[in-house]
C-alpha positions as CSV (number, residue, x, y, z in Angstrom):
1,M,-48.4,64.9,111.9
2,M,-46.3,65.8,114.7
3,E,-48.5,68.8,116.3
4,A,-46.5,72.2,115.4
5,L,-46.1,74.3,118.9
6,N,-45.2,77.8,119.8
7,E,-41.6,77.3,121.8
8,S,-43.7,77.7,125.5
9,D,-45.8,75.0,124.5
10,R,-43.0,72.6,123.3
11,A,-41.5,73.3,126.5
12,G,-44.1,72.3,128.3
13,R,-44.6,69.3,126.5
14,D,-40.9,68.5,126.3
15,A,-40.9,68.8,130.4
16,A,-44.3,66.5,130.8
17,I,-42.4,63.9,129.0
18,R,-39.2,64.1,131.0
19,A,-41.8,63.3,133.8
20,M,-43.6,60.6,132.2
21,L,-40.6,58.6,131.2
22,P,-39.9,57.1,134.7
23,L,-43.0,56.3,135.2
24,V,-43.8,54.0,132.2
25,P,-42.2,51.1,133.1
26,A,-44.5,50.7,136.1
27,T,-48.0,52.5,134.4
28,G,-47.2,52.0,131.0
29,W,-48.0,54.5,127.8
30,T,-51.5,55.4,129.4
31,A,-53.9,58.0,129.8
32,R,-53.0,57.8,133.8
33,T,-48.8,58.1,132.8
34,I,-50.0,61.5,130.6
35,A,-51.8,63.1,133.5
36,A,-49.2,62.5,135.9
37,G,-46.6,63.8,133.6
38,L,-48.5,67.2,133.4
39,H,-49.2,67.2,137.1
40,A,-45.2,66.7,137.3
41,A,-44.5,69.4,134.9
42,G,-46.8,71.9,136.8
43,L,-49.4,72.1,133.9
44,P,-53.3,71.4,134.5
45,E,-54.6,67.7,133.3
46,E,-56.9,69.6,130.7
47,E,-53.8,70.3,128.9
48,A,-53.5,66.8,127.6
49,S,-55.8,67.3,125.0
50,F,-54.0,70.0,123.5
51,L,-50.3,68.7,124.1
52,F,-51.3,65.2,123.3
53,P,-54.5,65.1,121.3
54,R,-54.2,61.4,120.0
55,G,-53.5,60.6,123.7
56,V,-50.7,57.9,124.1
57,L,-49.7,57.8,120.3
58,S,-48.9,61.8,120.6
59,A,-47.1,61.4,123.7
60,I,-44.9,58.6,122.3
61,A,-44.3,61.0,119.0
62,A,-43.6,63.6,121.1
63,W,-40.7,61.7,122.9
64,R,-39.4,60.8,119.6
65,D,-39.5,64.2,118.3
66,L,-37.6,65.6,121.9
67,T,-35.2,62.7,121.2
68,D,-34.6,63.9,117.3
69,R,-33.9,67.4,119.0
70,E,-31.8,66.5,122.1
71,M,-29.8,64.1,119.6
72,V,-28.3,66.7,117.2
73,A,-27.3,68.6,120.1
74,A,-25.6,65.8,121.5
75,A,-24.2,64.7,118.5
76,G,-22.1,68.2,118.1
77,D,-20.9,69.6,115.1
78,V,-20.5,66.6,112.5
79,S,-19.6,68.5,109.8
80,A,-15.7,67.4,110.2
81,L,-16.8,63.4,109.8
82,R,-17.3,61.8,106.5
83,V,-21.1,61.6,105.8
84,S,-20.9,57.8,107.3
85,A,-19.3,59.0,110.2
86,R,-21.8,61.7,110.7
87,V,-24.9,59.4,110.4
88,R,-23.2,56.7,112.9
89,A,-22.2,59.9,115.6
90,L,-26.1,60.9,115.4
91,V,-27.5,57.3,116.1
92,A,-25.2,56.8,118.6
93,A,-26.2,59.6,120.4
94,R,-29.9,59.0,120.0
95,L,-29.3,55.5,121.5
96,A,-27.3,57.1,124.6
97,L,-30.2,59.2,125.2
98,I,-32.8,56.0,125.0
99,A,-30.2,53.8,126.8
100,P,-31.7,55.5,130.4
101,H,-35.5,55.2,129.3
102,K,-35.0,51.2,127.5
103,E,-38.3,49.9,129.4
104,A,-40.2,52.9,127.9
105,A,-38.6,52.2,124.8
106,R,-39.8,48.9,124.6
107,Q,-43.5,49.6,125.2
108,A,-43.3,52.3,123.0
109,A,-42.1,49.9,120.5
110,A,-44.7,47.2,121.5
111,L,-47.6,49.9,121.3
112,L,-46.4,50.9,117.5
113,A,-45.7,47.1,116.5
114,L,-50.0,46.8,116.3
115,P,-51.2,46.8,112.8
116,W,-53.5,49.8,113.8
117,N,-50.8,52.0,114.3
118,A,-48.6,51.1,111.8
119,P,-49.2,54.7,109.9
120,A,-47.8,56.5,113.2
121,A,-44.9,54.5,113.5
122,L,-44.0,54.8,109.8
123,R,-44.5,58.7,110.3
124,G,-42.2,58.9,113.2
125,A,-39.4,56.5,111.4
126,A,-39.7,58.7,108.2
127,R,-39.1,62.1,110.7
128,T,-36.3,60.5,112.6
129,A,-34.7,59.2,109.3
130,D,-35.0,63.0,108.3
131,A,-33.6,64.5,111.1
132,I,-30.4,62.4,111.2
133,W,-30.2,63.2,107.0
134,V,-30.6,66.8,107.7
135,A,-28.0,67.1,110.2
136,A,-25.4,65.2,108.9
137,G,-25.6,67.5,105.8
138,D,-28.1,66.0,103.2
139,V,-29.6,68.7,101.3
140,S,-30.7,66.8,97.9
141,D,-34.2,67.5,96.5
142,D,-34.1,64.5,94.0
143,L,-35.2,60.8,94.3
144,S,-32.2,60.1,96.2
145,R,-33.4,61.9,99.1
146,Y,-36.2,59.9,99.8
147,T,-34.0,56.6,98.8
148,R,-31.5,57.5,101.7
149,R,-34.1,58.0,104.5
150,A,-36.1,54.8,103.5
151,T,-32.4,53.1,103.7
152,L,-31.8,54.7,107.5
153,A,-35.3,54.2,108.7
154,A,-34.7,50.7,108.0
155,I,-31.5,50.1,109.2
156,L,-32.9,52.5,112.6
157,A,-35.6,49.8,112.9
158,A,-33.4,46.8,113.0
159,T,-31.0,48.9,115.2
160,L,-33.5,49.5,117.6
161,A,-34.7,46.1,117.6
162,F,-31.5,44.8,118.2
163,F,-30.8,47.5,121.3
164,L,-34.3,46.8,122.8
165,H,-33.2,43.0,123.1
166,D,-29.9,43.3,124.1
167,E,-29.3,42.9,127.5
168,S,-25.6,44.4,127.8
169,E,-25.0,47.4,130.4
170,D,-24.1,49.4,127.5
171,I,-24.8,50.4,124.1
172,G,-21.1,49.0,122.4
173,P,-23.1,45.9,121.2
174,T,-25.9,47.8,119.6
175,L,-23.2,50.1,117.8
176,A,-21.4,47.3,116.5
177,F,-24.5,46.0,115.1
178,L,-24.9,49.2,113.7
179,D,-22.0,49.5,112.1
180,R,-22.4,46.0,110.8
181,R,-25.4,47.5,108.8
182,L,-23.7,50.6,107.6
183,A,-20.8,48.9,106.6
184,D,-23.2,46.7,104.5
185,L,-24.9,49.7,103.3
186,A,-21.8,51.1,101.7
187,R,-21.1,47.7,100.0
188,V,-24.1,47.7,98.0
189,Q,-23.3,51.5,97.2
190,R,-20.0,50.7,96.0
191,C,-21.7,47.6,93.5
192,R,-24.1,49.9,92.3
193,R,-21.6,52.5,90.9
194,P,-19.5,50.6,88.5
195,R,-23.0,49.2,87.3
196,K,-24.3,52.7,86.8
197,K,-20.8,53.6,84.9
198,A,-21.5,50.3,82.4
199,E,-24.9,51.6,81.9
200,A,-23.9,55.2,81.4
201,A,-21.2,54.0,78.7
């Protein structure tokens, strides 16, 4: 679970994460990087055990949490868009936020890909998918809620993998990849509707 913090502690953690990101390409996601980030944020190194109780995994989860919140703010009001366009706008905002820290994202993805870190990776993916759907206006509480989030988590994972391997100067190719995945999903959903109607008849 992402540790619940009060506003002041979360602001301090956010500041430490922002200070860490430029360091990660050289020093990796390590205790040394966490200590340097805390120092740069004006926090004592002893705060590491409170703000990042699981060490590096907590730091990566905190970056994801920060990006989830910044993504919603960066996307702005998406209520006038179709649902698929809302999701697209939110994912695009997220990619734009990650782009300046691509190497940090690569190293985070490599750590989360280790088998023993799978639970942390799944929790993070689920939280991000939920944040996007909530921001897109989804308030369902039936089985479709979980289906939507699982499907989006898979699309996000594929899109991030494409992005991290793409050497383009901008996120254009990644957005084109995302558009294809969303179009595939829309086609599958259209095919399901007539079948459901036939079964109900």
